N, CA, C, O and the ligand as a Tripos MOL2 file, in Angstrom:
@<TRIPOS>MOLECULE
protein
  225   223    57     0     0
PROTEIN
NO_CHARGES

@<TRIPOS>ATOM
      1 N         114.4440  111.4180   79.5780 N.3       1 MET1
      2 CA        114.0930  109.9210   78.8710 C.3       1 MET1
      3 C         114.9610  109.8720   77.5990 C.2       1 MET1
      4 O         115.3040  110.8620   76.9540 O.2       1 MET1
      5 N         115.2650  108.6230   77.3280 N.am      2 GLY2
      6 CA        115.9980  108.1550   76.1720 C.3       2 GLY2
      7 C         115.1240  108.4280   74.7880 C.2       2 GLY2
      8 O         113.9560  108.8080   74.7150 O.2       2 GLY2
      9 N         116.0490  108.1170   73.7120 N.am      3 THR3
     10 CA        115.2810  108.0300   72.3700 C.3       3 THR3
     11 C         115.0580  106.6650   72.0060 C.2       3 THR3
     12 O         116.0190  105.9270   72.2280 O.2       3 THR3
     13 N         114.0620  106.1470   71.5150 N.am      4 PRO4
     14 CA        113.7410  105.0340   71.0430 C.3       4 PRO4
     15 C         114.8110  104.3570   70.1280 C.2       4 PRO4
     16 O         115.0290  104.9730   69.0840 O.2       4 PRO4
     17 N         115.5690  103.1240   70.3340 N.am      5 THR5
     18 CA        116.6570  102.9860   69.5320 C.3       5 THR5
     19 C         116.1830  102.2320   67.9810 C.2       5 THR5
     20 O         116.7260  102.2600   66.8760 O.2       5 THR5
     21 N         114.9510  101.5830   68.4680 N.am      6 GLN6
     22 CA        114.5700  100.7760   67.3760 C.3       6 GLN6
     23 C         113.2450  101.0020   67.0320 C.2       6 GLN6
     24 O         112.5590  101.1920   68.0360 O.2       6 GLN6
     25 N         112.5690  101.0560   65.8920 N.am      7 ARG7
     26 CA        111.1640  101.3190   65.7510 C.3       7 ARG7
     27 C         110.4500  100.0820   66.1660 C.2       7 ARG7
     28 O         110.8970   98.9520   65.9710 O.2       7 ARG7
     29 N         109.2190  100.3730   66.8000 N.am      8 ARG8
     30 CA        108.0480   99.3670   67.0960 C.3       8 ARG8
     31 C         107.2340   98.9290   66.0340 C.2       8 ARG8
     32 O         106.7200   99.8520   65.4030 O.2       8 ARG8
     33 N         107.0170   97.9990   65.7230 N.am      9 THR9
     34 CA        106.1690   97.2660   64.6690 C.3       9 THR9
     35 C         104.9730   97.7330   65.0260 C.2       9 THR9
     36 O         104.7260   98.0440   66.1910 O.2       9 THR9
     37 N         103.9280   97.8470   63.8460 N.am     10 LYS10
     38 CA        102.6410   97.8660   64.0810 C.3      10 LYS10
     39 C         101.9510   96.8890   65.1670 C.2      10 LYS10
     40 O         101.1600   97.2350   66.0440 O.2      10 LYS10
     41 N         102.4080   95.6530   64.9190 N.am     11 ALA11
     42 CA        101.9380   94.5300   65.6270 C.3      11 ALA11
     43 C         102.2890   94.7910   67.0420 C.2      11 ALA11
     44 O         101.3770   94.7430   67.8670 O.2      11 ALA11
     45 N         103.4890   95.0590   67.4260 N.am     12 SER12
     46 CA        103.8700   94.9980   68.8270 C.3      12 SER12
     47 C         103.3650   96.2860   69.4130 C.2      12 SER12
     48 O         103.2730   96.2130   70.6390 O.2      12 SER12
     49 N         103.0120   97.4340   68.9080 N.am     13 ALA13
     50 CA        102.1230   98.4790   69.3450 C.3      13 ALA13
     51 C         100.6980   98.0480   69.5970 C.2      13 ALA13
     52 O         100.1110   98.4260   70.6110 O.2      13 ALA13
     53 N         100.1580   97.3090   68.7480 N.am     14 ARG14
     54 CA         98.7730   96.8140   68.8990 C.3      14 ARG14
     55 C          98.4690   95.9770   69.8140 C.2      14 ARG14
     56 O          97.3610   95.8560   70.3380 O.2      14 ARG14
     57 N          99.6470   95.2330   70.0920 N.am     15 ARG15
     58 CA         99.6280   94.1810   71.1840 C.3      15 ARG15
     59 C          99.5530   94.7730   72.5960 C.2      15 ARG15
     60 O          98.8660   94.3000   73.5020 O.2      15 ARG15
     61 N         100.3630   95.9000   72.6910 N.am     16 ARG16
     62 CA        100.6450   96.7880   73.8860 C.3      16 ARG16
     63 C          99.1180   97.3560   73.9590 C.2      16 ARG16
     64 O          98.4510   97.2120   74.9840 O.2      16 ARG16
     65 N          98.6730   97.9340   72.9360 N.am     17 ALA17
     66 CA         97.4490   98.8000   72.9820 C.3      17 ALA17
     67 C          96.0340   97.8000   73.3960 C.2      17 ALA17
     68 O          94.9530   98.2320   73.7960 O.2      17 ALA17
     69 N          96.3830   96.4520   73.1810 N.am     18 SER18
     70 CA         95.2040   95.7160   73.3810 C.3      18 SER18
     71 C          94.7080   95.6730   74.8310 C.2      18 SER18
     72 O          93.6270   95.1480   75.0960 O.2      18 SER18
     73 N          95.5380   96.2540   75.8290 N.am     19 HIS19
     74 CA         95.0280   96.2060   77.2150 C.3      19 HIS19
     75 C          94.5150   97.7030   77.4580 C.2      19 HIS19
     76 O          94.0370   97.8850   78.5770 O.2      19 HIS19
     77 N          94.5330   98.7670   76.6270 N.am     20 PHE20
     78 CA         94.3680  100.1070   76.8440 C.3      20 PHE20
     79 C          92.6350  100.2000   77.0580 C.2      20 PHE20
     80 O          92.2260  101.2330   77.5870 O.2      20 PHE20
     81 N          91.7250   99.2620   76.7050 N.am     21 ALA21
     82 CA         90.3760   99.4580   76.7170 C.3      21 ALA21
     83 C          89.7290   99.5000   78.2280 C.2      21 ALA21
     84 O          90.0750   98.7450   79.1370 O.2      21 ALA21
     85 N          88.7650  100.4820   78.3230 N.am     22 ILE22
     86 CA         88.3050  100.7050   79.6250 C.3      22 ILE22
     87 C          87.3470   99.5800   79.9210 C.2      22 ILE22
     88 O          86.5060   99.2720   79.0760 O.2      22 ILE22
     89 N          87.4250   98.9790   81.0240 N.am     23 LYS23
     90 CA         86.3800   97.9410   81.3840 C.3      23 LYS23
     91 C          85.2140   98.4690   81.8880 C.2      23 LYS23
     92 O          85.2440   99.5690   82.4390 O.2      23 LYS23
     93 N          84.0920   97.7860   81.7700 N.am     24 LYS24
     94 CA         82.7730   98.3910   82.2950 C.3      24 LYS24
     95 C          82.6670   98.2340   83.7120 C.2      24 LYS24
     96 O          82.9650   97.1920   84.2950 O.2      24 LYS24
     97 N          82.1480   99.5020   84.3870 N.am     25 GLN25
     98 CA         82.1670   99.7050   85.5900 C.3      25 GLN25
     99 C          81.2850   98.5660   86.2050 C.2      25 GLN25
    100 O          80.3060   98.1990   85.5540 O.2      25 GLN25
    101 N          81.5650   97.9640   87.4410 N.am     26 ALA26
    102 CA         80.6340   97.0190   88.0570 C.3      26 ALA26
    103 C          79.6600   97.9750   88.8140 C.2      26 ALA26
    104 O          80.0200   99.0140   89.3670 O.2      26 ALA26
    105 N          78.4520   97.5250   88.7730 N.am     27 LEU27
    106 CA         77.2880   98.0690   89.5430 C.3      27 LEU27
    107 C          76.5670   97.1460   90.3970 C.2      27 LEU27
    108 O          76.4830   95.9550   90.0980 O.2      27 LEU27
    109 N          76.0100   97.6600   91.5070 N.am     28 VAL28
    110 CA         74.9290   96.6500   92.2370 C.3      28 VAL28
    111 C          73.6240   97.6600   92.4720 C.2      28 VAL28
    112 O          73.6700   98.8620   92.2090 O.2      28 VAL28
    113 N          72.6520   97.0980   92.9190 N.am     29 LYS29
    114 CA         71.4260   97.8890   93.0960 C.3      29 LYS29
    115 C          71.1910   97.7940   94.7460 C.2      29 LYS29
    116 O          71.3970   96.8740   95.5370 O.2      29 LYS29
    117 N          70.6720   99.1370   94.9190 N.am     30 CYS30
    118 CA         70.5880   99.6950   96.2970 C.3      30 CYS30
    119 C          69.4500   98.6530   96.9720 C.2      30 CYS30
    120 O          68.4040   98.4070   96.3700 O.2      30 CYS30
    121 N          69.7580   98.0740   98.2690 N.am     31 SER31
    122 CA         68.9060   97.1180   98.8090 C.3      31 SER31
    123 C          67.6710   97.8460   99.3190 C.2      31 SER31
    124 O          66.5940   97.2650   99.4530 O.2      31 SER31
    125 N          67.8700   99.2490   99.6260 N.am     32 ASN32
    126 CA         66.6880  100.0240  100.0330 C.3      32 ASN32
    127 C          65.6590  100.7200   98.8340 C.2      32 ASN32
    128 O          64.4400  100.6730   98.9960 O.2      32 ASN32
    129 N          66.0800  101.1720   97.9880 N.am     33 CYS33
    130 CA         65.6290  101.8040   96.8910 C.3      33 CYS33
    131 C          65.6610  101.3880   95.5190 C.2      33 CYS33
    132 O          64.8520  101.8150   94.6950 O.2      33 CYS33
    133 N          66.6590  100.4880   95.2230 N.am     34 GLY34
    134 CA         66.9310   99.7820   93.7880 C.3      34 GLY34
    135 C          67.9010  100.6310   92.9920 C.2      34 GLY34
    136 O          68.1890  100.2210   91.8680 O.2      34 GLY34
    137 N          68.5120  101.8990   93.4780 N.am     35 GLN35
    138 CA         69.2370  102.5520   92.6460 C.3      35 GLN35
    139 C          70.6520  102.0370   92.1670 C.2      35 GLN35
    140 O          71.3590  101.7240   93.1250 O.2      35 GLN35
    141 N          71.2070  101.8810   91.0160 N.am     36 ALA36
    142 CA         72.0900  101.5550   90.4820 C.3      36 ALA36
    143 C          73.3750  102.0350   91.4080 C.2      36 ALA36
    144 O          73.3650  103.2520   91.5910 O.2      36 ALA36
    145 N          74.4480  101.3590   92.0120 N.am     37 LEU37
    146 CA         75.1280  101.9640   92.6590 C.3      37 LEU37
    147 C          76.7260  101.4960   92.4570 C.2      37 LEU37
    148 O          76.8040  100.5570   91.6650 O.2      37 LEU37
    149 N          77.8470  101.8760   92.9200 N.am     38 LEU38
    150 CA         79.1120  101.1040   93.1250 C.3      38 LEU38
    151 C          79.0900  100.5180   93.9560 C.2      38 LEU38
    152 O          78.4750  100.9600   94.9270 O.2      38 LEU38
    153 N          79.7280   99.2240   94.0500 N.am     39 PRO39
    154 CA         79.7720   98.2240   95.2420 C.3      39 PRO39
    155 C          80.3950   98.8510   96.4880 C.2      39 PRO39
    156 O          81.2590   99.7150   96.3360 O.2      39 PRO39
    157 N          80.0550   98.5150   97.5760 N.am     40 HIS40
    158 CA         80.8860   98.9170   98.7020 C.3      40 HIS40
    159 C          80.7270  100.4220   99.0650 C.2      40 HIS40
    160 O          81.5480  100.9930   99.7820 O.2      40 HIS40
    161 N          79.4790  101.1270   98.4650 N.am     41 ARG41
    162 CA         79.5210  102.4730   98.9380 C.3      41 ARG41
    163 C          77.8240  102.6730   99.1820 C.2      41 ARG41
    164 O          76.8820  102.0190   98.7330 O.2      41 ARG41
    165 N          77.8570  103.7460  100.0020 N.am     42 ALA42
    166 CA         76.4670  104.0960  100.3890 C.3      42 ALA42
    167 C          75.6570  104.7160   99.3190 C.2      42 ALA42
    168 O          76.2790  105.3870   98.4960 O.2      42 ALA42
    169 N          74.5030  104.6170   99.2030 N.am     43 CYS43
    170 CA         73.5890  104.7860   98.2570 C.3      43 CYS43
    171 C          73.5090  106.3270   98.2860 C.2      43 CYS43
    172 O          73.3640  106.9230   99.3530 O.2      43 CYS43
    173 N          73.6150  107.0290   96.9780 N.am     44 SER44
    174 CA         73.7200  108.3670   96.5630 C.3      44 SER44
    175 C          72.1640  109.1260   96.7940 C.2      44 SER44
    176 O          71.9510  110.3310   96.9270 O.2      44 SER44
    177 N          71.3190  108.1630   96.7930 N.am     45 LYS45
    178 CA         69.9340  108.7470   96.6200 C.3      45 LYS45
    179 C          69.3620  108.6010   98.0520 C.2      45 LYS45
    180 O          68.9090  109.5990   98.6120 O.2      45 LYS45
    181 N          69.3650  107.4620   98.6300 N.am     46 CYS46
    182 CA         68.8370  107.4210   99.8090 C.3      46 CYS46
    183 C          69.7490  107.4040  101.2880 C.2      46 CYS46
    184 O          69.4030  107.6220  102.4490 O.2      46 CYS46
    185 N          70.9410  107.0770  100.7390 N.am     47 GLY47
    186 CA         71.8890  107.0360  102.1050 C.3      47 GLY47
    187 C          72.1030  106.1090  102.7810 C.2      47 GLY47
    188 O          72.7460  106.1740  103.8290 O.2      47 GLY47
    189 N          71.5120  104.8820  102.2200 N.am     48 TYR48
    190 CA         71.4570  103.6400  103.2470 C.3      48 TYR48
    191 C          72.9640  102.6680  102.7320 C.2      48 TYR48
    192 O          73.4160  102.7670  101.5910 O.2      48 TYR48
    193 N          73.3420  102.1150  103.3820 N.am     49 PHE49
    194 CA         74.5320  101.0630  103.3190 C.3      49 PHE49
    195 C          74.2090  100.0910  104.5390 C.2      49 PHE49
    196 O          74.0120  100.3310  105.7300 O.2      49 PHE49
    197 N          74.2310   98.7110  103.6900 N.am     50 LYS50
    198 CA         74.1970   97.6550  104.7460 C.3      50 LYS50
    199 C          72.8680   97.5200  105.5420 C.2      50 LYS50
    200 O          72.8120   96.9140  106.6120 O.2      50 LYS50
    201 N          71.8860   98.0770  104.9990 N.am     51 GLY51
    202 CA         70.5110   98.0250  105.6010 C.3      51 GLY51
    203 C          70.3270   99.3420  106.6670 C.2      51 GLY51
    204 O          69.2630   99.5290  107.2560 O.2      51 GLY51
    205 N          71.2760  100.0500  106.7980 N.am     52 LYS52
    206 CA         71.1860  101.3410  107.6890 C.3      52 LYS52
    207 C          71.4390  102.4420  107.0570 C.2      52 LYS52
    208 O          72.2450  102.5460  106.1320 O.2      52 LYS52
    209 N          70.5340  103.6230  107.6800 N.am     53 LYS53
    210 CA         71.0350  104.9650  107.0220 C.3      53 LYS53
    211 C          72.1590  105.4060  107.5850 C.2      53 LYS53
    212 O          72.2990  105.4510  108.8070 O.2      53 LYS53
    213 N          73.1610  105.8130  106.6450 N.am     54 THR54
    214 CA         74.5030  106.0420  107.1620 C.3      54 THR54
    215 C          74.6390  107.5270  106.6300 C.2      54 THR54
    216 O          75.6310  108.0730  107.1120 O.2      54 THR54
    217 N          73.9760  108.2570  105.8430 N.am     55 VAL55
    218 CA         74.3990  109.5610  105.4290 C.3      55 VAL55
    219 C          73.1870  110.1790  105.4910 C.2      55 VAL55
    220 O          72.1910  109.6240  105.0270 O.2      55 VAL55
    221 N          73.1260  111.4770  106.1060 N.am     56 LYS56
    222 CA         71.7520  112.1590  106.2310 C.3      56 LYS56
    223 C          71.4010  112.7890  104.8780 C.2      56 LYS56
    224 O          70.3390  113.3950  104.7360 O.2      56 LYS56
    225 ZN         69.0800  103.5070   98.0340 Zn       57 ZN57
@<TRIPOS>BOND
     1     1     2 1
     2     2     3 1
     3     3     4 2
     4     3     5 am
     5     5     6 1
     6     6     7 1
     7     7     8 2
     8     7     9 am
     9     9    10 1
    10    10    11 1
    11    11    12 2
    12    11    13 am
    13    13    14 1
    14    14    15 1
    15    15    16 2
    16    15    17 am
    17    17    18 1
    18    18    19 1
    19    19    20 2
    20    19    21 am
    21    21    22 1
    22    22    23 1
    23    23    24 2
    24    23    25 am
    25    25    26 1
    26    26    27 1
    27    27    28 2
    28    27    29 am
    29    29    30 1
    30    30    31 1
    31    31    32 2
    32    31    33 am
    33    33    34 1
    34    34    35 1
    35    35    36 2
    36    35    37 am
    37    37    38 1
    38    38    39 1
    39    39    40 2
    40    39    41 am
    41    41    42 1
    42    42    43 1
    43    43    44 2
    44    43    45 am
    45    45    46 1
    46    46    47 1
    47    47    48 2
    48    47    49 am
    49    49    50 1
    50    50    51 1
    51    51    52 2
    52    51    53 am
    53    53    54 1
    54    54    55 1
    55    55    56 2
    56    55    57 am
    57    57    58 1
    58    58    59 1
    59    59    60 2
    60    59    61 am
    61    61    62 1
    62    62    63 1
    63    63    64 2
    64    63    65 am
    65    65    66 1
    66    66    67 1
    67    67    68 2
    68    67    69 am
    69    69    70 1
    70    70    71 1
    71    71    72 2
    72    71    73 am
    73    73    74 1
    74    74    75 1
    75    75    76 2
    76    75    77 am
    77    77    78 1
    78    78    79 1
    79    79    80 2
    80    79    81 am
    81    81    82 1
    82    82    83 1
    83    83    84 2
    84    83    85 am
    85    85    86 1
    86    86    87 1
    87    87    88 2
    88    87    89 am
    89    89    90 1
    90    90    91 1
    91    91    92 2
    92    91    93 am
    93    93    94 1
    94    94    95 1
    95    95    96 2
    96    95    97 am
    97    97    98 1
    98    98    99 1
    99    99   100 2
   100    99   101 am
   101   101   102 1
   102   102   103 1
   103   103   104 2
   104   103   105 am
   105   105   106 1
   106   106   107 1
   107   107   108 2
   108   107   109 am
   109   109   110 1
   110   110   111 1
   111   111   112 2
   112   111   113 am
   113   113   114 1
   114   114   115 1
   115   115   116 2
   116   115   117 am
   117   117   118 1
   118   118   119 1
   119   119   120 2
   120   119   121 am
   121   121   122 1
   122   122   123 1
   123   123   124 2
   124   123   125 am
   125   125   126 1
   126   126   127 1
   127   127   128 2
   128   127   129 am
   129   129   130 1
   130   130   131 1
   131   131   132 2
   132   131   133 am
   133   133   134 1
   134   134   135 1
   135   135   136 2
   136   135   137 am
   137   137   138 1
   138   138   139 1
   139   139   140 2
   140   139   141 am
   141   141   142 1
   142   142   143 1
   143   143   144 2
   144   143   145 am
   145   145   146 1
   146   146   147 1
   147   147   148 2
   148   147   149 am
   149   149   150 1
   150   150   151 1
   151   151   152 2
   152   151   153 am
   153   153   154 1
   154   154   155 1
   155   155   156 2
   156   155   157 am
   157   157   158 1
   158   158   159 1
   159   159   160 2
   160   159   161 am
   161   161   162 1
   162   162   163 1
   163   163   164 2
   164   163   165 am
   165   165   166 1
   166   166   167 1
   167   167   168 2
   168   167   169 am
   169   169   170 1
   170   170   171 1
   171   171   172 2
   172   171   173 am
   173   173   174 1
   174   174   175 1
   175   175   176 2
   176   175   177 am
   177   177   178 1
   178   178   179 1
   179   179   180 2
   180   179   181 am
   181   181   182 1
   182   182   183 1
   183   183   184 2
   184   183   185 am
   185   185   186 1
   186   186   187 1
   187   187   188 2
   188   187   189 am
   189   189   190 1
   190   190   191 1
   191   191   192 2
   192   191   193 am
   193   193   194 1
   194   194   195 1
   195   195   196 2
   196   195   197 am
   197   197   198 1
   198   198   199 1
   199   199   200 2
   200   199   201 am
   201   201   202 1
   202   202   203 1
   203   203   204 2
   204   203   205 am
   205   205   206 1
   206   206   207 1
   207   207   208 2
   208   207   209 am
   209   209   210 1
   210   210   211 1
   211   211   212 2
   212   211   213 am
   213   213   214 1
   214   214   215 1
   215   215   216 2
   216   215   217 am
   217   217   218 1
   218   218   219 1
   219   219   220 2
   220   219   221 am
   221   221   222 1
   222   222   223 1
   223   223   224 2
@<TRIPOS>SUBSTRUCTURE
     1 MET1         2 RESIDUE 1 A MET
     2 GLY2         6 RESIDUE 1 A GLY
     3 THR3        10 RESIDUE 1 A THR
     4 PRO4        14 RESIDUE 1 A PRO
     5 THR5        18 RESIDUE 1 A THR
     6 GLN6        22 RESIDUE 1 A GLN
     7 ARG7        26 RESIDUE 1 A ARG
     8 ARG8        30 RESIDUE 1 A ARG
     9 THR9        34 RESIDUE 1 A THR
    10 LYS10       38 RESIDUE 1 A LYS
    11 ALA11       42 RESIDUE 1 A ALA
    12 SER12       46 RESIDUE 1 A SER
    13 ALA13       50 RESIDUE 1 A ALA
    14 ARG14       54 RESIDUE 1 A ARG
    15 ARG15       58 RESIDUE 1 A ARG
    16 ARG16       62 RESIDUE 1 A ARG
    17 ALA17       66 RESIDUE 1 A ALA
    18 SER18       70 RESIDUE 1 A SER
    19 HIS19       74 RESIDUE 1 A HIS
    20 PHE20       78 RESIDUE 1 A PHE
    21 ALA21       82 RESIDUE 1 A ALA
    22 ILE22       86 RESIDUE 1 A ILE
    23 LYS23       90 RESIDUE 1 A LYS
    24 LYS24       94 RESIDUE 1 A LYS
    25 GLN25       98 RESIDUE 1 A GLN
    26 ALA26      102 RESIDUE 1 A ALA
    27 LEU27      106 RESIDUE 1 A LEU
    28 VAL28      110 RESIDUE 1 A VAL
    29 LYS29      114 RESIDUE 1 A LYS
    30 CYS30      118 RESIDUE 1 A CYS
    31 SER31      122 RESIDUE 1 A SER
    32 ASN32      126 RESIDUE 1 A ASN
    33 CYS33      130 RESIDUE 1 A CYS
    34 GLY34      134 RESIDUE 1 A GLY
    35 GLN35      138 RESIDUE 1 A GLN
    36 ALA36      142 RESIDUE 1 A ALA
    37 LEU37      146 RESIDUE 1 A LEU
    38 LEU38      150 RESIDUE 1 A LEU
    39 PRO39      154 RESIDUE 1 A PRO
    40 HIS40      158 RESIDUE 1 A HIS
    41 ARG41      162 RESIDUE 1 A ARG
    42 ALA42      166 RESIDUE 1 A ALA
    43 CYS43      170 RESIDUE 1 A CYS
    44 SER44      174 RESIDUE 1 A SER
    45 LYS45      178 RESIDUE 1 A LYS
    46 CYS46      182 RESIDUE 1 A CYS
    47 GLY47      186 RESIDUE 1 A GLY
    48 TYR48      190 RESIDUE 1 A TYR
    49 PHE49      194 RESIDUE 1 A PHE
    50 LYS50      198 RESIDUE 1 A LYS
    51 GLY51      202 RESIDUE 1 A GLY
    52 LYS52      206 RESIDUE 1 A LYS
    53 LYS53      210 RESIDUE 1 A LYS
    54 THR54      214 RESIDUE 1 A THR
    55 VAL55      218 RESIDUE 1 A VAL
    56 LYS56      222 RESIDUE 1 A LYS
    57 ZN57       225 GROUP 0 **** ****
């Protein structure tokens, strides 16, 4: 990697850092037991997905 040829101003560093924040994770409720889940994944509590038991 090369060495930076010019110093970055505080403003330019902060402008770049404005995109570093972590977005809040999207959550859905299990249709079977109401547990909060990540979307498009089987329920970790009851194993249901799309109204069927998919995990034993
Ligand atoms: Zn569930």
